[in-house]
ZAMARGU-4260 file (C-alpha; in steps of 0.2 Angstrom, whole numbers, plus 5000, padded with zeros to 4 digits):
<rodrens>
0) 5228/5471/5462 | 5241/5477/5473 | 5259/5474/5469 | 5271/5470/5483 | 5288/5477/5481
5) 5302/5464/5484 | 5318/5473/5489 | 5333/5470/5477 | 5346/5465/5490 | 5359/5463/5476
10) 5357/5481/5470 | 5357/5488/5487 | 5373/5478/5492 | 5381/5484/5476 | 5377/5502/5479
15) 5384/5501/5497 | 5401/5493/5491 | 5414/5505/5486 | 5421/5503/5468 | 5437/5495/5466
20) 5451/5507/5462 | 5467/5504/5452 | 5477/5509/5468 | 5467/5497/5479 | 5471/5483/5467
25) 5489/5487/5466 | 5490/5487/5485 | 5481/5470/5486 | 5493/5463/5473 | 5508/5469/5482
30) 5501/5462/5499 | 5498/5446/5490 | 5516/5446/5482 | 5523/5447/5500 | 5515/5431/5504
35) 5522/5420/5490 | 5536/5409/5495 | 5552/5412/5484 | 5544/5427/5476 | 5558/5436/5466
40) 5562/5445/5450 | 5576/5436/5441 | 5586/5444/5427 | 5584/5436/5410 | 5602/5427/5410
45) 5598/5419/5427 | 5581/5413/5420 | 5590/5405/5405 | 5601/5396/5417 | 5587/5389/5427
50) 5575/5384/5414 | 5583/5367/5408 | 5584/5360/5425 | 5567/5366/5430 | 5559/5358/5415
55) 5563/5339/5419 | 5552/5326/5412 | 5539/5321/5425 | 5542/5303/5423 | 5561/5306/5426
60) 5557/5316/5442 | 5546/5302/5449 | 5559/5289/5445 | 5572/5299/5455 | 5560/5301/5469
65) 5557/5282/5470 | 5576/5280/5469 | 5579/5291/5484 | 5565/5281/5493 | 5574/5265/5489
70) 5591/5270/5494 | 5596/5277/5511 | 5613/5282/5503 | 5604/5291/5489 | 5593/5300/5502
75) 5608/5305/5513 | 5617/5312/5497 | 5602/5322/5491 | 5598/5328/5509 | 5579/5325/5507
80) 5567/5311/5509 | 5556/5304/5495 | 5541/5311/5504 | 5549/5329/5505 | 5553/5328/5486
85) 5535/5322/5482 | 5529/5336/5493 | 5539/5348/5483 | 5532/5341/5466 | 5514/5343/5473
90) 5518/5361/5479 | 5525/5366/5462 | 5510/5359/5453 | 5499/5369/5465 | 5509/5385/5463
95) 5509/5382/5444 | 5490/5384/5445 | 5492/5400/5454 | 5504/5406/5440 | 5491/5401/5427
100) 5477/5410/5435 | 5488/5426/5438 | 5493/5425/5419 | 5474/5424/5414 | 5471/5439/5426
105) 5485/5449/5418 | 5478/5445/5401 | 5461/5451/5406 | 5468/5467/5414 | 5477/5470/5397
110) 5461/5468/5388 | 5452/5479/5400 | 5465/5493/5398 | 5465/5491/5379 | 5446/5493/5378
115) 5447/5508/5390 | 5461/5516/5380 | 5451/5512/5364 | 5435/5520/5371 | 5445/5535/5376
120) 5454/5536/5359 | 5437/5536/5351 | 5431/5551/5362 | 5447/5560/5358 | 5446/5558/5340
125) 5428/5563/5340 | 5433/5579/5350 | 5446/5582/5337 | 5434/5580/5322 | 5421/5591/5330
130) 5433/5604/5335 | 5440/5606/5318 | 5423/5609/5311 | 5419/5621/5326 | 5434/5632/5323
135) 5427/5637/5306 | 5414/5647/5315 | 5420/5663/5323 | 5411/5661/5339 | 5422/5645/5342
140) 5439/5654/5339 | 5444/5650/5356 | 5447/5632/5351 | 5460/5637/5337 | 5475/5635/5348
145) 5469/5618/5354 | 5465/5612/5337 | 5482/5618/5331 | 5491/5608/5345 | 5480/5593/5341
150) 5485/5594/5323 | 5503/5596/5327 | 5504/5581/5339 | 5492/5569/5330 | 5501/5554/5324
155) 5486/5544/5318 | 5486/5540/5299 | 5503/5549/5297 | 5520/5542/5297 | 5534/5552/5303
160) 5547/5557/5291 | 5564/5554/5298 | 5577/5566/5293 | 5592/5555/5289 | 5606/5564/5282
165) 5611/5558/5265 | 5630/5555/5265 | 5640/5566/5253 | 5647/5557/5238 | 5665/5554/5238
170) 5676/5566/5229 | 5679/5562/5211 | 5697/5557/5208 | 5708/5570/5199 | 5716/5563/5184
</rodrens>
């Protein structure tokens, strides 16, 4: 029985594609940011002033749009047609989906970074543990300064004692 080899196109394609780098992702995010209308970083006080008006009840919003559509005077005062206001509602809903997807992506990136840091931390702690044992053997004495520095800078499991000066008691009154 002769086996026929079937080329694994997926594996071949994956091997040809370059891996994503953090720098390439940052570049892509910055390019995407430049395409988002009204993209801006707002200071917290400005955000607080915008929140209440931007959080109107959707039924209230629709009633106002209908009022603009029913009144030429209302439309002239607002400066937008009912269709323009409805288009703004629809665009806002669509951009809200983008925001939600980006937040989910950020949450995933946060989790990825946390797991990478955890894996690195486990390797570092294993290195410390192994190095502490190795320095007890004379042939590994070259690790002594490294272990000393690791011991000095290790914060895991230890709380730092802050040196807060104790105020001197007030002088006793003379009688």
